[in-house]
C-alpha positions in Angstrom: -19.2 69.9 17.2 -20.4 67.9 14.4 -18.0 65.2 12.9 -16.7 65.9 9.5 -17.4 63.3 6.8 -14.1 63.9 5.1 -10.7 62.5 6.1 -8.5 65.4 5.3 -8.0 66.3 9.1 -7.8 62.8 10.3 -4.4 62.0 11.3 -5.3 58.1 11.3 -6.8 58.3 7.9 -6.2 55.0 5.8 -7.6 56.6 2.8 -4.1 57.1 1.2 -3.2 53.5 2.1 -6.4 52.2 0.4 -6.0 54.2 -2.6 -2.8 52.7 -2.9 -3.7 49.2 -2.5 -6.5 49.5 -4.9 -4.0 50.4 -7.6 -1.7 47.4 -6.7 -2.1 43.8 -8.3 -2.5 41.1 -5.8 0.9 40.0 -6.5 2.2 43.3 -5.3 0.1 43.3 -2.3 1.4 39.9 -1.4 5.0 41.2 -1.7 4.3 44.1 0.6 6.2 44.0 4.0 3.0 44.3 5.9 1.3 41.3 4.2 -0.1 38.5 6.4 2.6 36.5 8.0 2.7 32.9 7.1 1.2 33.1 3.7 2.8 29.9 2.8 1.1 28.2 5.8 -2.3 29.1 4.6 -1.7 27.7 1.2 0.1 24.5 2.4 -2.7 24.0 5.0 -5.5 24.0 2.4 -3.5 22.2 -0.4 -2.6 19.4 2.0 -6.3 19.1 3.3 -7.5 19.2 -0.4 -5.0 16.2 -1.0 -6.5 14.1 1.9 -10.2 15.0 1.5 -10.1 14.3 -2.4 -8.3 11.2 -2.1 -11.4 9.1 -1.8 -13.2 11.1 -4.6 -14.5 14.3 -3.3 -14.4 16.7 -0.3 -17.3 16.1 2.1 -18.9 18.7 4.4 -17.6 16.9 7.3 -13.9 17.4 6.0 -14.6 20.9 5.2 -15.9 21.6 8.8 -12.7 19.9 10.4 -10.6 22.1 8.1 -12.4 25.3 9.3 -12.3 24.1 12.8 -8.5 23.7 12.5 -8.2 27.1 11.0 -10.1 29.0 13.5 -8.6 27.3 16.6 -5.0 27.7 15.3 -3.1 30.6 16.9 -0.6 30.4 13.8 -3.4 31.5 11.5 -4.7 34.4 13.5 -3.6 36.7 10.5 -5.9 35.3 8.2 -9.8 35.3 7.7 -12.2 32.7 6.9 -12.6 34.3 3.6 -8.9 33.9 2.9 -9.5 30.2 3.7 -12.6 30.0 1.4 -10.7 31.7 -1.5 -7.7 29.3 -1.2 -10.2 26.2 -1.0 -12.3 27.2 -3.9 -9.1 27.3 -6.1 -8.3 23.8 -5.0 -12.0 22.7 -5.4 -12.0 24.0 -8.9 -8.8 22.2 -10.0 -10.0 19.0 -8.5 -13.2 19.2 -10.4 -11.4 19.7 -13.5 -8.5 17.2 -13.3 -8.0 15.5 -9.9 -4.7 14.0 -10.6 -3.3 17.2 -12.0 -4.7 19.1 -9.0 -3.0 16.6 -6.5 0.2 16.9 -8.4 -0.1 20.8 -8.2 -0.9 20.7 -4.5 2.0 18.6 -3.8 4.4 20.6 -5.6 3.2 23.7 -3.8 3.7 21.9 -0.6 7.2 20.9 -1.4 8.0 24.5 -2.6 6.6 26.4 0.4 8.8 27.8 2.9 7.3 26.7 6.5 8.8 25.8 9.8 9.0 22.3 11.2 6.4 23.3 13.8 4.1 24.5 11.1 4.5 21.4 9.2 3.6 19.3 12.1 0.4 21.6 12.4 -0.5 20.8 8.9 0.2 17.1 9.4 -2.0 17.2 12.4 -4.8 19.1 10.6 -4.5 16.4 7.8 -5.2 13.7 10.4 -8.3 15.5 11.4 -9.6 16.0 8.1 -8.8 12.3 7.2 -11.3 10.9 10.0 -13.7 13.6 9.7 -16.3 11.6 7.7 -16.0 8.6 10.3 -14.4 6.5 7.8 -10.6 6.1 6.9 -10.4 5.2 3.3 -7.0 3.4 2.3 -6.6 6.0 -0.5 -6.8 8.7 2.2 -3.9 6.9 4.2 -1.7 7.0 1.0 -2.5 10.8 0.5 -1.6 11.4 4.3 1.8 9.6 3.2 2.3 11.7 0.1 1.5 14.9 2.1 3.9 13.8 4.8 6.7 13.4 2.2 6.0 16.6 0.7 6.2 18.5 4.1 9.5 16.6 4.8 8.1 14.9 7.8 9.0 11.3 6.5 11.8 10.1 4.6 11.4 8.6 1.0 11.6 4.7 1.1 14.8 3.6 -0.4 
């Protein structure tokens, strides 16, 4: 029996879901119950890595590779694709090219305002440490950036 190219008799058809999603805005899609878990985690991870990587002036290819490596090996980020990572990273790169100081402030505010667990915060901090040493040199500005990220994550106390 030849296969039909229509989906009208297919009980597993996703056509209706796809049509519905095509009509939704990105904001509405994120608000759906079946949106990828840990959406804040991806945003925080990329924002924190961007703060660290740009502390010495630019994000090197080695730093990008460490971020991708951490992303692909983390079980907590299984719901996301490398395309999600690339889209998030592209936004940060554009912001840093335009105004680095404003981009860092924005990234740190995004980190502070995100809802992630303490275990996810430790994952982000560990990834930042890997990104920090990715280019073989630890610049003093990167250490300062790591400290600011850890403060934003709530892993360190503000000095009195």
